[in-house]
FILONU-693075 format. One record per residue (C-alpha): residue number from 1; x, y, z. Coordinates in nm, 4 decimals. Example, Ala and Ser with C-alpha at 12.3 -4.5 7.8 and 13.67 -1.06 7.14 Angstrom:
# FILONU-693075
+-----+----------+----------+----------+
:   i :        X :        Y :        Z :
+-----+----------+----------+----------+
:   1 :   1.2300 :  -0.4500 :   0.7800 :
:   2 :   1.3670 :  -0.1060 :   0.7140 :
+-----+----------+----------+----------+
END
This chain:
# FILONU-693075
+-----+----------+----------+----------+
:   i :        X :        Y :        Z :
+-----+----------+----------+----------+
:   1 :  -0.0244 :   0.0271 :  -0.0039 :
:   2 :   0.1787 :   0.3765 :  -0.0695 :
:   3 :   0.2346 :   0.5507 :   0.1815 :
:   4 :   0.0450 :   0.8807 :   0.2847 :
:   5 :   0.2117 :   1.1977 :   0.2536 :
:   6 :   0.1975 :   1.3866 :   0.5708 :
:   7 :   0.2875 :   1.7873 :   0.6256 :
:   8 :   0.4344 :   1.8695 :   0.9901 :
:   9 :   0.3779 :   2.2518 :   1.0663 :
:  10 :   0.5973 :   2.4077 :   1.3653 :
:  11 :   0.7721 :   2.6847 :   1.4824 :
:  12 :   0.4852 :   3.0091 :   1.4084 :
:  13 :   0.4768 :   3.3824 :   1.4877 :
:  14 :   0.3699 :   3.2962 :   1.7952 :
:  15 :   0.5116 :   3.3379 :   2.1932 :
:  16 :   0.4638 :   2.9634 :   2.1789 :
:  17 :   0.7328 :   2.9392 :   1.8626 :
:  18 :   1.0002 :   2.7363 :   2.0587 :
:  19 :   0.7299 :   2.5183 :   2.2485 :
:  20 :   0.5870 :   2.4106 :   1.8672 :
:  21 :   0.9845 :   2.3205 :   1.7773 :
:  22 :   0.9771 :   2.0802 :   2.0575 :
:  23 :   0.5973 :   1.9278 :   2.0021 :
:  24 :   0.7638 :   1.8567 :   1.6463 :
:  25 :   1.0447 :   1.6661 :   1.6934 :
:  26 :   0.8159 :   1.4685 :   1.9054 :
:  27 :   0.6000 :   1.4043 :   1.6725 :
:  28 :   0.8427 :   1.3823 :   1.4105 :
:  29 :   0.9626 :   1.0537 :   1.5831 :
:  30 :   0.6209 :   0.9035 :   1.6682 :
:  31 :   0.4778 :   0.9229 :   1.3146 :
:  32 :   0.5328 :   0.5745 :   1.1429 :
:  33 :   0.8265 :   0.6067 :   0.9216 :
:  34 :   0.6421 :   0.2666 :   0.7282 :
:  35 :   0.3454 :   0.4510 :   0.6520 :
:  36 :   0.3811 :   0.8394 :   0.5736 :
:  37 :   0.6435 :   1.0034 :   0.4368 :
:  38 :   0.6825 :   1.3307 :   0.6039 :
:  39 :   0.7738 :   1.6847 :   0.4682 :
:  40 :   0.7733 :   1.9255 :   0.6870 :
:  41 :   0.7538 :   2.3485 :   0.6805 :
:  42 :   0.9750 :   2.5266 :   0.8966 :
:  43 :   0.7652 :   2.9127 :   0.9798 :
:  44 :   1.0845 :   3.0977 :   1.1841 :
:  45 :   0.9462 :   3.4122 :   1.4167 :
:  46 :   0.9876 :   3.6318 :   1.1545 :
:  47 :   0.7332 :   3.4306 :   0.9277 :
:  48 :   0.9017 :   3.3166 :   0.6705 :
:  49 :   0.8165 :   2.9924 :   0.5756 :
:  50 :   1.0533 :   2.7139 :   0.4139 :
:  51 :   1.1240 :   2.2917 :   0.3081 :
:  52 :   1.2843 :   2.2137 :   0.6485 :
:  53 :   1.5106 :   1.9570 :   0.5812 :
:  54 :   1.7274 :   1.9682 :   0.8632 :
:  55 :   1.7503 :   1.9022 :   1.2559 :
:  56 :   1.5314 :   2.0661 :   1.4749 :
:  57 :   1.7348 :   2.1668 :   1.7360 :
:  58 :   2.0025 :   2.3238 :   1.5500 :
:  59 :   1.8909 :   2.4690 :   1.2840 :
:  60 :   1.4814 :   2.5215 :   1.3059 :
:  61 :   1.5314 :   2.9148 :   1.3594 :
:  62 :   1.6119 :   3.2603 :   1.1279 :
:  63 :   1.8990 :   3.1069 :   0.9493 :
:  64 :   1.6639 :   2.8484 :   0.8200 :
:  65 :   1.5346 :   3.0915 :   0.5374 :
:  66 :   1.8910 :   3.1042 :   0.3773 :
:  67 :   1.9935 :   2.7887 :   0.4055 :
:  68 :   1.6117 :   2.5629 :   0.3144 :
:  69 :   1.4149 :   2.6382 :   0.0230 :
:  70 :   1.1430 :   2.8497 :  -0.0140 :
:  71 :   0.7910 :   2.6805 :   0.0589 :
:  72 :   0.4409 :   2.7649 :   0.0542 :
:  73 :   0.0971 :   2.5751 :   0.1070 :
:  74 :  -0.0258 :   2.6111 :  -0.2580 :
:  75 :  -0.3916 :   2.8125 :  -0.1683 :
:  76 :  -0.5441 :   2.5941 :  -0.5126 :
:  77 :  -0.7345 :   2.2939 :  -0.4645 :
:  78 :  -0.5529 :   2.1872 :  -0.7825 :
:  79 :  -0.2158 :   2.1785 :  -0.6336 :
:  80 :  -0.3414 :   2.0364 :  -0.3197 :
:  81 :  -0.0238 :   2.0017 :  -0.1964 :
:  82 :   0.3478 :   2.1773 :  -0.1152 :
:  83 :   0.4800 :   2.4197 :  -0.3339 :
:  84 :   0.9146 :   2.4299 :  -0.2779 :
:  85 :   1.0915 :   2.6772 :  -0.4340 :
:  86 :   1.4652 :   2.5611 :  -0.5438 :
:  87 :   1.7943 :   2.7658 :  -0.5268 :
:  88 :   1.8164 :   2.6775 :  -0.9009 :
:  89 :   1.4165 :   2.8711 :  -0.9311 :
:  90 :   1.2605 :   2.5750 :  -0.9805 :
:  91 :   0.9197 :   2.4830 :  -0.8486 :
:  92 :   0.8415 :   2.1629 :  -0.6970 :
:  93 :   0.4746 :   2.0488 :  -0.6310 :
:  94 :   0.4620 :   1.8107 :  -0.3652 :
:  95 :   0.0706 :   1.7115 :  -0.2837 :
:  96 :  -0.0083 :   1.5930 :   0.0704 :
:  97 :  -0.2973 :   1.3992 :   0.2005 :
:  98 :  -0.3022 :   1.5327 :   0.5595 :
:  99 :  -0.1432 :   1.8183 :   0.7190 :
: 100 :  -0.0460 :   1.8302 :   1.0795 :
: 101 :  -0.0284 :   2.2080 :   1.2320 :
: 102 :   0.2415 :   2.1929 :   1.5472 :
: 103 :   0.1588 :   2.4983 :   1.5610 :
: 104 :   0.0566 :   2.6470 :   1.9394 :
: 105 :  -0.0685 :   2.9942 :   2.0264 :
: 106 :  -0.1277 :   3.2421 :   1.7523 :
: 107 :  -0.0981 :   3.2078 :   1.4137 :
: 108 :  -0.0776 :   2.8924 :   1.3900 :
: 109 :  -0.3760 :   2.7456 :   1.7454 :
: 110 :  -0.6417 :   3.0256 :   1.5853 :
: 111 :  -0.8416 :   2.9376 :   1.3257 :
: 112 :  -0.6156 :   3.1571 :   1.0902 :
: 113 :  -0.3557 :   2.7811 :   0.9251 :
: 114 :  -0.6742 :   2.6501 :   0.9336 :
: 115 :  -0.8392 :   2.8830 :   0.7206 :
: 116 :  -0.5294 :   2.7889 :   0.4132 :
: 117 :  -0.6024 :   2.4372 :   0.4869 :
: 118 :  -0.9839 :   2.4407 :   0.3738 :
: 119 :  -0.8712 :   2.6587 :   0.1053 :
: 120 :  -0.6232 :   2.4408 :  -0.0340 :
: 121 :  -0.8577 :   2.1570 :   0.0261 :
: 122 :  -0.6111 :   1.9346 :   0.2407 :
: 123 :  -0.7293 :   1.7822 :   0.5545 :
: 124 :  -0.5800 :   1.8590 :   0.8609 :
: 125 :  -0.4974 :   1.7386 :   1.1837 :
: 126 :  -0.7417 :   1.9385 :   1.5136 :
: 127 :  -1.0173 :   2.1411 :   1.5173 :
: 128 :  -1.1455 :   2.4498 :   1.1812 :
: 129 :  -1.1323 :   2.7351 :   1.1795 :
: 130 :  -1.4358 :   2.8677 :   1.4179 :
: 131 :  -1.3579 :   2.5508 :   1.7125 :
: 132 :  -1.0041 :   2.6655 :   1.6173 :
: 133 :  -1.0779 :   3.0708 :   1.6667 :
: 134 :  -1.3528 :   3.0534 :   1.9724 :
: 135 :  -1.1193 :   2.7744 :   2.1825 :
: 136 :  -0.8462 :   3.0833 :   2.1672 :
: 137 :  -1.0248 :   3.3401 :   2.2173 :
: 138 :  -1.0847 :   3.2586 :   2.6216 :
: 139 :  -1.3796 :   3.5515 :   2.6824 :
: 140 :  -1.6086 :   3.4233 :   2.4090 :
: 141 :  -1.4717 :   3.0505 :   2.5056 :
: 142 :  -1.6631 :   3.1161 :   2.7915 :
: 143 :  -1.9774 :   3.3208 :   2.6738 :
: 144 :  -2.0169 :   2.9208 :   2.5044 :
: 145 :  -1.9505 :   2.7757 :   2.8044 :
: 146 :  -2.2395 :   2.9914 :   3.0031 :
: 147 :  -2.4462 :   2.8770 :   2.7459 :
: 148 :  -2.3872 :   2.5018 :   2.7938 :
: 149 :  -2.4222 :   2.5107 :   3.1403 :
: 150 :  -2.1061 :   2.4924 :   3.2099 :
: 151 :  -1.9590 :   2.5837 :   3.5520 :
: 152 :  -1.6460 :   2.8743 :   3.5131 :
: 153 :  -1.4706 :   3.0803 :   3.7161 :
: 154 :  -1.6389 :   3.4442 :   3.7057 :
: 155 :  -1.4536 :   3.7171 :   3.4711 :
: 156 :  -1.4115 :   4.0389 :   3.3882 :
: 157 :  -1.3431 :   4.1406 :   3.0226 :
: 158 :  -1.1575 :   4.4563 :   2.8941 :
: 159 :  -1.0899 :   4.5760 :   2.5426 :
: 160 :  -0.8033 :   4.8097 :   2.4044 :
: 161 :  -0.9044 :   5.1756 :   2.4252 :
: 162 :  -1.1480 :   5.0512 :   2.7338 :
: 163 :  -1.0979 :   5.2290 :   3.0762 :
: 164 :  -1.0452 :   4.9612 :   3.3592 :
: 165 :  -1.2795 :   4.9717 :   3.5870 :
: 166 :  -1.0766 :   4.8940 :   3.8951 :
: 167 :  -1.4100 :   4.9262 :   4.1610 :
: 168 :  -1.5713 :   4.6693 :   3.9086 :
: 169 :  -1.3425 :   4.3370 :   3.9440 :
: 170 :  -1.2425 :   4.4512 :   4.3124 :
: 171 :  -1.6687 :   4.3666 :   4.3294 :
: 172 :  -1.7244 :   4.1360 :   4.1587 :
: 173 :  -1.4061 :   3.8979 :   4.1538 :
: 174 :  -1.1865 :   4.0382 :   4.4557 :
: 175 :  -0.8461 :   3.9220 :   4.5510 :
: 176 :  -0.6403 :   3.7741 :   4.4434 :
: 177 :  -0.7499 :   3.7177 :   4.0379 :
: 178 :  -0.6058 :   3.6028 :   3.7360 :
: 179 :  -0.5199 :   3.8552 :   3.4009 :
: 180 :  -0.4859 :   3.6537 :   3.0825 :
: 181 :  -0.4553 :   3.8206 :   2.7645 :
: 182 :  -0.7517 :   3.6140 :   2.5656 :
: 183 :  -0.5262 :   3.5182 :   2.2497 :
: 184 :  -0.2740 :   3.3415 :   2.4217 :
: 185 :  -0.1714 :   3.0056 :   2.5006 :
: 186 :   0.1056 :   2.8171 :   2.7485 :
: 187 :   0.0223 :   3.1260 :   3.0203 :
: 188 :   0.2289 :   3.3961 :   2.8187 :
: 189 :   0.0907 :   3.7228 :   2.9699 :
: 190 :  -0.0745 :   3.6235 :   3.2609 :
: 191 :  -0.0192 :   3.7518 :   3.5621 :
: 192 :  -0.1370 :   3.7009 :   3.9565 :
: 193 :  -0.3396 :   4.0647 :   4.1329 :
: 194 :  -0.3478 :   4.0700 :   4.5183 :
: 195 :  -0.3614 :   4.4059 :   4.5183 :
: 196 :  -0.5013 :   4.6734 :   4.2690 :
: 197 :  -0.1247 :   4.8179 :   4.1256 :
: 198 :  -0.0550 :   4.4057 :   4.0350 :
: 199 :  -0.3972 :   4.4277 :   3.8780 :
: 200 :  -0.3024 :   4.7331 :   3.6561 :
: 201 :   0.0242 :   4.6043 :   3.6336 :
: 202 :  -0.1164 :   4.2558 :   3.4892 :
: 203 :  -0.3283 :   4.4433 :   3.2686 :
: 204 :  -0.0907 :   4.6583 :   3.1288 :
: 205 :   0.1230 :   4.3011 :   3.0888 :
: 206 :  -0.1261 :   4.1445 :   2.9391 :
: 207 :  -0.2216 :   4.4540 :   2.6600 :
: 208 :   0.1958 :   4.3355 :   2.5453 :
: 209 :  -0.0263 :   4.0472 :   2.3945 :
: 210 :  -0.3802 :   4.0605 :   2.2817 :
: 211 :  -0.6421 :   4.3413 :   2.2377 :
: 212 :  -0.8087 :   4.1804 :   2.5185 :
: 213 :  -0.7880 :   4.1098 :   2.8866 :
: 214 :  -0.9485 :   3.8595 :   3.0618 :
: 215 :  -0.9493 :   3.8900 :   3.4131 :
: 216 :  -1.0506 :   3.6353 :   3.6541 :
: 217 :  -1.1730 :   3.4954 :   3.9933 :
: 218 :  -0.8979 :   3.3651 :   4.1375 :
: 219 :  -0.9991 :   2.9408 :   4.2468 :
: 220 :  -0.8126 :   2.7531 :   4.5134 :
: 221 :  -0.8118 :   2.3970 :   4.3699 :
: 222 :  -0.6611 :   2.1661 :   4.2426 :
: 223 :  -0.5369 :   2.2134 :   3.8454 :
: 224 :  -0.6767 :   1.8857 :   3.6594 :
: 225 :  -0.6952 :   1.7548 :   3.2783 :
: 226 :  -0.8882 :   1.5550 :   3.0553 :
: 227 :  -0.7934 :   1.4509 :   2.6447 :
: 228 :  -1.0848 :   1.4026 :   2.4316 :
: 229 :  -1.0609 :   1.2327 :   2.1355 :
: 230 :  -1.2731 :   1.2723 :   1.7925 :
: 231 :  -1.4540 :   1.4940 :   1.5411 :
: 232 :  -1.8658 :   1.4531 :   1.6000 :
: 233 :  -1.9038 :   1.1386 :   1.8406 :
: 234 :  -1.5764 :   1.2209 :   2.0754 :
: 235 :  -1.4285 :   0.9880 :   2.3045 :
: 236 :  -1.2871 :   1.1005 :   2.6382 :
: 237 :  -0.9991 :   0.9023 :   2.7803 :
: 238 :  -0.9819 :   0.6865 :   3.0787 :
: 239 :  -0.7936 :   0.8736 :   3.3328 :
: 240 :  -0.7750 :   1.2370 :   3.3945 :
: 241 :  -0.4995 :   1.4020 :   3.5021 :
: 242 :  -0.3400 :   1.6250 :   3.7997 :
: 243 :  -0.0607 :   1.9309 :   3.8148 :
: 244 :   0.1221 :   2.0375 :   4.0750 :
: 245 :   0.2627 :   2.3146 :   3.9724 :
: 246 :   0.6471 :   2.4500 :   4.1009 :
: 247 :   0.4866 :   2.7760 :   4.0785 :
: 248 :   0.1814 :   3.0368 :   4.2604 :
: 249 :   0.0384 :   2.9086 :   3.9525 :
: 250 :   0.1003 :   2.6649 :   3.6896 :
: 251 :   0.3030 :   2.9706 :   3.4127 :
: 252 :   0.4688 :   2.8687 :   3.1313 :
: 253 :   0.8202 :   2.8403 :   3.3165 :
: 254 :   0.5844 :   2.5740 :   3.5305 :
: 255 :   0.5511 :   2.4081 :   3.2605 :
: 256 :   0.8287 :   2.4063 :   3.0673 :
: 257 :   1.1564 :   2.4982 :   3.2915 :
: 258 :   1.0568 :   2.3696 :   3.5911 :
: 259 :   1.1203 :   1.9728 :   3.7034 :
: 260 :   0.9380 :   2.0344 :   4.0308 :
: 261 :   0.6158 :   2.0343 :   3.8934 :
: 262 :   0.4142 :   1.6958 :   3.8571 :
: 263 :   0.2245 :   1.5203 :   3.6948 :
: 264 :   0.0035 :   1.2552 :   3.8691 :
: 265 :  -0.1953 :   1.0171 :   3.6210 :
: 266 :  -0.4977 :   0.9566 :   3.7567 :
: 267 :  -0.5738 :   1.2873 :   3.9269 :
: 268 :  -0.6257 :   1.2171 :   4.3354 :
: 269 :  -1.0060 :   1.2512 :   4.2779 :
: 270 :  -1.3399 :   1.0397 :   4.3413 :
: 271 :  -1.5068 :   0.8587 :   4.0809 :
: 272 :  -1.8656 :   1.0636 :   4.0740 :
: 273 :  -1.6122 :   1.3383 :   4.0624 :
: 274 :  -1.4346 :   1.1807 :   3.7707 :
: 275 :  -1.6767 :   1.1509 :   3.6038 :
: 276 :  -1.9207 :   1.4683 :   3.6485 :
: 277 :  -1.5629 :   1.6168 :   3.4992 :
: 278 :  -1.5821 :   1.3845 :   3.1490 :
: 279 :  -1.9346 :   1.4962 :   3.1524 :
: 280 :  -1.8732 :   1.8496 :   3.1422 :
: 281 :  -1.5238 :   1.8447 :   2.9258 :
: 282 :  -1.7487 :   1.6244 :   2.6196 :
: 283 :  -2.0046 :   1.8889 :   2.6980 :
: 284 :  -1.7342 :   2.1853 :   2.5824 :
: 285 :  -1.5572 :   1.9945 :   2.3485 :
: 286 :  -1.8952 :   1.9722 :   2.1351 :
: 287 :  -2.0175 :   2.3642 :   2.2347 :
: 288 :  -1.7230 :   2.5047 :   2.1208 :
: 289 :  -1.6859 :   2.2767 :   1.8225 :
: 290 :  -1.3900 :   2.1146 :   1.8693 :
: 291 :  -1.2574 :   1.8503 :   1.6227 :
: 292 :  -0.9386 :   1.6071 :   1.6044 :
: 293 :  -0.8224 :   1.6416 :   1.9582 :
: 294 :  -0.8052 :   1.8777 :   2.2746 :
: 295 :  -0.7042 :   1.8851 :   2.6236 :
: 296 :  -0.9436 :   2.0205 :   2.8360 :
: 297 :  -0.8203 :   2.2049 :   3.1521 :
: 298 :  -1.0156 :   2.2528 :   3.5027 :
: 299 :  -1.0425 :   2.3038 :   3.8885 :
: 300 :  -1.1455 :   2.0969 :   4.1619 :
: 301 :  -1.1753 :   2.2008 :   4.5023 :
: 302 :  -1.1487 :   1.8125 :   4.6859 :
: 303 :  -1.3163 :   2.0028 :   4.9880 :
: 304 :  -1.6931 :   2.0399 :   4.8652 :
: 305 :  -1.6451 :   1.8946 :   4.4871 :
: 306 :  -1.6574 :   2.2055 :   4.3079 :
: 307 :  -1.5275 :   2.1678 :   3.9549 :
: 308 :  -1.5003 :   2.4600 :   3.7149 :
: 309 :  -1.4028 :   2.4586 :   3.3380 :
: 310 :  -1.0229 :   2.6801 :   3.2657 :
: 311 :  -1.0257 :   2.6357 :   2.9056 :
: 312 :  -0.9684 :   2.4245 :   2.5768 :
: 313 :  -0.6158 :   2.3690 :   2.4021 :
: 314 :  -0.7509 :   2.2855 :   2.0795 :
: 315 :  -0.3545 :   2.1758 :   1.9919 :
: 316 :  -0.2128 :   2.0775 :   2.3216 :
: 317 :   0.1564 :   2.0237 :   2.3380 :
: 318 :   0.2971 :   1.6953 :   2.2625 :
: 319 :   0.6222 :   1.7548 :   2.4566 :
: 320 :   0.7555 :   1.4166 :   2.6617 :
: 321 :   0.5968 :   1.5599 :   2.9724 :
: 322 :   0.2828 :   1.7075 :   2.7635 :
: 323 :  -0.0255 :   1.6076 :   2.9405 :
: 324 :  -0.2244 :   1.5291 :   2.6710 :
: 325 :  -0.0072 :   1.1969 :   2.5081 :
: 326 :   0.0366 :   1.1090 :   2.8248 :
: 327 :  -0.3473 :   1.0269 :   2.8832 :
: 328 :  -0.3832 :   0.7992 :   2.6255 :
: 329 :  -0.0735 :   0.5893 :   2.6337 :
: 330 :  -0.2054 :   0.5535 :   3.0195 :
: 331 :  -0.4984 :   0.4593 :   2.8219 :
: 332 :  -0.2979 :   0.2027 :   2.5758 :
: 333 :  -0.2419 :   0.4548 :   2.3148 :
: 334 :   0.0599 :   0.4915 :   2.2417 :
: 335 :   0.2061 :   0.8178 :   2.0852 :
: 336 :   0.2418 :   0.6580 :   1.7108 :
: 337 :  -0.1001 :   0.4697 :   1.7700 :
: 338 :  -0.2437 :   0.8561 :   1.8549 :
: 339 :  -0.1449 :   1.0146 :   1.5771 :
: 340 :  -0.2455 :   0.7826 :   1.3237 :
: 341 :  -0.5702 :   0.8091 :   1.4891 :
: 342 :  -0.5493 :   1.1916 :   1.4272 :
: 343 :  -0.4866 :   1.1170 :   1.1554 :
: 344 :  -0.7380 :   0.9331 :   1.0458 :
: 345 :  -0.9826 :   1.1949 :   1.2114 :
: 346 :  -0.8403 :   1.4309 :   0.9538 :
: 347 :  -0.9297 :   1.3286 :   0.6586 :
: 348 :  -1.2561 :   1.1664 :   0.7774 :
: 349 :  -1.4031 :   1.5085 :   0.9309 :
: 350 :  -1.6233 :   1.6798 :   0.7432 :
: 351 :  -1.7309 :   2.0286 :   0.8926 :
+-----+----------+----------+----------+
END
């Protein structure tokens, strides 16, 4: 049987550029080389696209544009693949059966590159334009969670050009509270405010990453995560995972730079609570029109059983320490088989 042609797109113009490279290296390593011909497109921090044939650890940087051939995903459905521009001026068309956008954060997880794949008529792993953009925008996602009746932390939204209503925040949310860019990932630009001064500074920081800021009620609880897989009839991993962050909250450093953060599978919660979490996770996945895969994150107050939905990540980390692949591995679906399933779901997905 002929191999399928798979294009892994990674890097990207995003604050999560470096994490994307780590995830991509893992994905490429796990893909079954007997089943797939693997093509790689690297997008550097300046937005240059290259047909990447080097080593991700040493060559995936801003110098790649000079070292490797330029390449793009052709928007023409007649092409259905990559246009590679050789140094000698020759243009090669490489047909693609499926794309894997291993791009976290803006310009990758927000519906933008998904729109390109839709125009090009190329199947791709993960949620479509709507699901990706809605889940990337924390404020919009919270509106849908509310519509679905899923419990969540209370919040206030402020947009660039609007005046921050400090009293509203203090009366509605109190201190401490979290300040987050509405469109960002990996806890970039997030801070925890314990007083008015920190609130004002936290909003300034968040505005450096997005035009819209979410200010959210602080929940003192355990952080747990679930892994969902599927299109219109999704399933959820058998176990829920729990995170004990190294820092005061699960920020970028605690996620990727500290060995002191602890991931526990299964989480220390009872079965009744676990089933409730799974029910909420699937409801959130469906109302946000997610496809393929998502990690759905919660807070759990173990004293009273209160469950709070935090957020959905439509392209969760795929590194060696990432919760999503670890949860499916625990359910008997190792990384290589998981990627097989995701590719199959991408090809079968419609809508």
